[in-house]
N, C-alpha and C positions, 0 to 999 in steps of 0.2 A: 907837275899834277900831282893835285893831293892823292893817296893813299884811299882807296874805295872800301869801306867797311864790305862785309860780309853782305847784308841786308840789301845795299845800292846795286852789287855784282849779282844778286839770283834776280833782281828787278830788271836787271840789264838784259839777262839771261833770258828771261820769260816776254820781254820786251822783244828782243833781239828774233826767237821762235815765231812769234806772231808777224812782226816785217817779211819774216822768211814764208811763212805762208800766204802772205799776202801776193810776196812774187812768184810762187808756184800757183797760185791760182787757188788755193784754198780758201783763203778769205780775201772777201770784197776788200778794195784799197785803192789808194794810188802806187802804183807800181815804181814808178821812180823815185817818187818822195819814200816808199818803203826799203830802194835798193839805198840812197843815200843813206836815210837812219840806221841801214844795215853797217856800212864803212864807219858810221859815228860811232856805233855800238861796237865794234871790232875794234876801233881806236884804242877806245875808253877802256877795254877789255883786254889791249894790249895784245889781241889775236892779229892774225895773215887776214890781209884788208883783201875782199872780194873783188877782182876786177871784172866789171859787169859789162865792160865794151870788147871783151874776147868775143872771136868769131865764136857762130852755135859747129858744133861738130858737123864734120863734113857728111852727106847723106851716106854716103858708103856704111860709116858709123851708124849713123841714125834706123838703116832698115835691116842691117844684121839681127838675124833675131837666132834665139834659142835654139832652133834647130837646124840652124848652120854651124852653129857651134860643136853643138854638139857630135855633129857629122864626120867631125876633125879628128874624134877620138873609140876607140876601140870597147867594146862592153867593157874590158877589164879596166881601162882606163876609168871610165864612167864609174863605175864599182866601188874603184879606190877612192874617186872624188868623193862620192857619196858618202863611206866611209869618215872621212876625212868633215863634211859636215855634222855629220852624228856627231862624232867628237868635240869637234868647236861648239854646239851646240849644248854641252854637258859642260865645257868649263866655262859659256857665258852664265851659266845655271850657279855652278859654283863658284865664278867669280863673285856675281849679285848677291849671294847668299854673303859672301865673306864682305860686303861692302858695305852689306846692309847692318851686318852685325857691327864692323868697325866703326861704321858712323852712319846714322840711319838717314841722315838729312841728305847723305849722296846717293840712294837708292833712284834717284833718274839717272845716274851717269854708269848703269851699267854698258858693257861693250855694246858698239851701236852695231848696225849690220856690218857696214865698214872693216870695223876691227876683225868682226867672225869671220868676212871673207878672207883678212888675212891670216889671221889662226888657222884658219881651213885650207888655205894655199900652203902655208909653213908645215903643217901637219902631211901634207903628202908631197910635196914637189920632189923630193928626193927618189921617192920610191916612183914619183909620176915619170921621172927622167929615164930611168931606169925600163918602167914598161914602154916608152916612145923607142928608146936604143933595142928594145927586144923586137918590137915589133918592125923598125927598118931594116933588121938582120933578116927579117924572115924573107 
């Protein structure tokens, strides 16, 4: 397969975003056709191919709420997580600024929400483990 030029890659990324919006119901279109197109674009861009035939999450996962999740943590633990989120937002802004200064055409590739969650988790996981130990010892 011939190497794709940057313009071709950019067009494929835009098309990929559009196809995902169709699958998510944000834009109108044929969902099955969009899924096939997503897989084709992923193949062209040498990305991991999404398996649309996987089962949906179980009912238990779907009905699990933020409130139920928060009940599992003490105030000190939730405060620690909130501090980590604030730090990760700061990191995101710093990284975004560096990315734009380094290469303005990468402006849209600043850390996304998934990366931000991972950064937040990494910032607080050791402290959170210690807090959990202390809570369990009480």
